[in-house]
Steps between C-alpha positions, in 0.01 A plus 500: 500500500242722313583748225640815657223760533563832315262799486714760321529867590243701700252697288318832520165524314232760438211251463348271764596180315827337389639173364726350767859415394546151645708230331348174380622206720675212327477297823210545740194724500477873564243711683452874557415641845448858621719628780379863519267739318215343307433319176290229333687229308350394172688166536717466810689204343590687180852655524378787281156526657315828473428664835230768531359739765845607615511724806655843470864497595703181562359155431737208580447154340689171551559234233556160673615185312451169691647168397492189729456720810792714396420870458655791308342846499566853375315827568416800279362845589233648272465871576159635386576875479169619352309750724154582364435876470159644602455869419182551708146605412416750221405849625277783371598846632432870462862606546847445360639316809434144625633252759599166351455165681705228330632186676842508666788376282646296787850382410456640148517855373181691413477778241205722396478621138248674271375291206180686401390865482732785403779386731473812714451316833784523757557251784615632841697174549485274190643202703238521778189284461268748675658821368304810395479600133462863394444697175256240369384572147130581461316190387634144520850440643628139487774435759708181525644334818794278400679259740842367398672218690814323380414549135127419543261779410132539589278802446141611543318814380263731684282763332470841674227705333538875562161650420609852595367728225692777327586768759237770457610856414222756457726769354622827650265749667385776264314828488264575208301796382176324419278199558687258267839324502660181368640284782848346473514181706718200414356213296413176686742249347387242760143513630209732425470868593220737599464871583287622793421842655604546865410869545370789291305398191584375153351309208745230379454418130657148523572379856732223368717722273825630655492817287122554504334838468343649816233773485268690738783561749381704797669830581791441738650166612397168340663172615491197261629147570656256245461138622663195331370155609624149416367178663392682823830694512463880489726802436370859493622860473325836522528824304373849590347715220447866599248692287609867533249639248357841620117513528210747509643724227254754342583772246179697566184564294506559125445862386347648182596869459520771237853611590863377493554503881347299790538409870578128574353305799694173555524322841810572704736193534491330843853353453764578241467785252283595200570644155280628213568399138328532161360191327297669222509862384732767642511719811734695732483419876561777751648234736483145373567355850191665663177301499294829463725689256374734229552407133546735200527486119250218468471369146161536334290190541554225760820509708564185705715571807644230727557523881765241598583411863831317572576317829772243581596475134140424389274735307123530446311758305161645403411728209266795450363662181512883469308597183583845345194572280641807320457441125788490250639841402332582165688597181288603199800474270699767310332785305479423124496700176353263236399502137172310548161521675567175694766382739578221748526635854810424712390516864642268767326179601395539869639224718273624780150632426315552168550761230254709290539756214306829482506816275614828652491704173471442125329188370574124490330158490661230728471144374535369862503769773657258754793386279821704548607447135154526342455630146355853484324631183315816398775727630424865429748715308736675736559413869288234679552468885420148640513376870610153637333442844602207737265406790560249784219500751460860608850604382522681161803629294507639138729630221428688172640484140464736195453346148567751212332398164708641197371273213606621142336448149466129389717378206362296194742314261256414218361174352700169474628407148595176314715528181750320277772760525775624731373866504174674616345849564383560863196711601476596870296789651691825524542621864288807584758607758846372572703281267480149352761235408514151339693200641531124421350276771563165321620393157716742296465821297668832409297825530554781242403754776413354843334827617255518206157346571472384128863387460618229252668178639736273300698174553204339679573159658314189384169446677341732755690823585356694796554880487415750780375864471574696823358846590660701784391802702746595769564190711183319386482288190258268316574223248325290238629211285439395137600168331642496145519139368762426226413169327817486283696219678876474565635179344832311547586157355818450708871510405653323197660164597751241382398144601644150461179294523202491259268613778469853645265676740376841375395759760321820397369774727162442661223722348356724768188492285412333168633171354838389366606253223832342382561447125797365293640767272806308366675165546334198662328417830179357644343738758337293775257773627494811273266698732716456814762762593731208593504207258726217384622486139625167362654394170723806460680510169875531486606864481277811557126466587285822540184516720259794558299579821183708414258662755146607395320728751157619385624521140831662591774265368871499598777240428869419569737242336762263648770299312594149627823356350524116531849343494476115486698292764645148450309188628720313749456127585712187571471129601713339780568126442450337745308736732673380825634194687759378752841673517737502327293544182570669163206682334485613135336841440344533147434863392166527308481885495388711197752780459696649788869422429739534676381278795614459863432194725484525886481148652394616853814362673736786417595361156423669165548438124485707179431204267174469311456135612698357794541221762544551877575259790340542850674349806297642795130427573258791482263700280682702232335775295656491152467822298556546124544870412458631140583846358213708354465842334644805681716258704200366693575161655223234489526183708330168567530312836462128574554314830731193506455275807810302612379246757648446847742206536391289800751477787540148642553507878424250775585385853550146638409412860673313650817483296607193703238222520509184709354173382280331554232753594608852396332680209667788313283805424563710190373862493464676166613865524507565126353813342290556186432130432205309360624140527792308657673159521708364794783242462596356843827337388386140565313456171168635625326822389198713608289785360359606839556861615660405836554121504620270777728203418639195689837356396559126524882492494783688668703741291531855363230603248500794255158671476387680182201736451382580143255795461304648207301827478157531340676608180730190515807693612731256686747489794645228729703465820714205619597465868818288535461311724144589597447228763731278708324176608638315804391204711308602821641435853400197727537412869446167685556438875523155679294416811765314710874466550752325735751747650862389544522397871875571505462877520389797292612517137419868435221413257718465189381234259554354156198470270632156394554378860202292611604441864198712608684648804424865402150639443492712183265570209579404141467825296554630149449847343463716815585871541439519879504225765445489879449196730403494874461202745274517813426255787150439635534792745557743213870544575702564185788246491655581163479742206701560181488706178748265328339248269813281538473485882258269692419410862714229662252432788701686765405801711764688698740211448259231627311242300127570525258240625343256266157612386309737271620852414367775280684644199415819308650573158422818306653720226454574127528288184711624210167618345457745789204307646520449878482159673428418866494140629440381858527132594605240758838330510556188711835468678598134533792385716 
């Protein structure tokens, strides 16, 4: 009797090959045969032979074991459920709708989906192989036909290219009042665009620009087309531009008249209405809506009038010039009664025409007969009648003015004088008629009798004094000036002073004329520049010192004295020992002043002292201005300042990363965060040191290590910081997995195991130092048979309560070591019965 044939359970697959599940015969030989479907055996005598080229659907195979003419057989069904999807040929269209042509799903289920493009496509029936699709996105649309049958999935893609350009929109129809407009079409996002003229006329500045400028529009209706093309696909739209500008508008011929009124001759409007307006000048229209109205009050010169015709909201105009050639109205100026034989005329400047002076009566000489404000001389005594005549073309206007000449007798003040005195006798000419009087024009003086032509004047000012002799006759007067020069200078040496330094600056008054000189009258002093009004004097003696400022002007000498009293101040000085350092520090202050008791110390940190010599301790870094103040004469305080520099203490600060290290392998990084340092020293707690700024260190042994950082500033100020503990060093995690085990044939054990049990009936990995752990077991078909997150739980070789077949399986183990590093292992495990 042969070994009983056994083929196991029927299978469903999604590939056209499978390993057959026959049992190996202990007695006899086995052979595979095909009962239905199709297939090619790799080895028909192998119980686990691979069979390929399976037919879709059911394929039935028989495993027959023969021994001494005795036969045992078993059959197995292999269902090949894979149905190949074919989405059809790619298509290129000019629209957003297409008919699809995929293969029929047969016993499976078909489903259309969108995998490329914007996803805007919609299927009429997504389960129908030859359905229509609408709302295709412009450009490339990738659609997928998927067939699913008993867990087997097949798909194929088809590309539908929608070359339809952007839908053209030429903008809304518009009416304009001219030959130009900017169009307002939409931009071609897809494709290229171009303007064209269908009717009317137009010049398009840029035929490819959606908002291009259009000129030379014909009067009336103009139709333009906006066309967008993409890969032989076209979209277009049209816009109507109506040019409603009125035409053939004439304001009539220009007129040149010698009046302020005229008749206008514009053309009557064919459509719409007309209206007159003024562009330049001024005028009054009898009826500004009549094309042939009369106009009044024309301004002299050119008047530009505008005839505007309005129709359908559009206006056009023409202008005409009406020139009023009347000259400007002349004005010869006001009549004048003057005290001279010459005068400047005051006629108006003609804005229209040219002017000219002439003599009506009397006598006169015009400097420029055409200038309205010309100077006129040689006027005769009494009235002189003069005429201002303005001519423009043949038009003439004039005005007259009377100039009355009433000139009196001329005054004479006498000869100029120079003297060394403050008084003088004057000698003017006595007036033949009328009266005379003296007055001061500049300088200073006091007249004994201001109405006497030979009066005496006293209290003359220094330098030139200008005096005026005035003669009067009715409303007319004449004047003459005389200069009396007083060379006796005013002198001032400045106010008396009390000073506390041996140096003083003297300031005398500046000589208006002549030279000045400083001299020492009493006491002591060296004058730096005796001839300067402002000079420095050094070496003043203690007490009173008298100086004189003398001015010599052409032999006239004047002087003034000033007293300078010098009161001597103490000399303040001190020595700080030492001059600075690291806090806390005590400094001795030694007073080396000459005079000045009592003294006051200010140490710059809010502390003071009244001792002559003293010590002071500084605790805070910084710059301190120390002041010693002494008492001088008149209670004047004199001080001396000195700066004490207390250096910054460095601040030791650092970070350690990581603070838990795993050996072997991990390095610990130390980051110096200290401030105000020049040098440093690290102690890592294991006997090693470093002077690097940010060192890295590897520990050799497990344990807790204190880390110390010593820091010094450039001035050798010191600080340190100890981190307790700074670093914890632990041993790193490990994992090892076997490659075979022998499950317990007596039933599932649940996967529990003992690390010290070596029966090898549970598959598990030997681990140490893990934070996360996950294990999965798969068969050759990719079916997951087992998984666990428990490091103390393994696989006992059973799946759904049944012992799995002997053979190779795949395990996957992944998670994280205690160092935080991830691990991921995949390997084979052999199940042995």
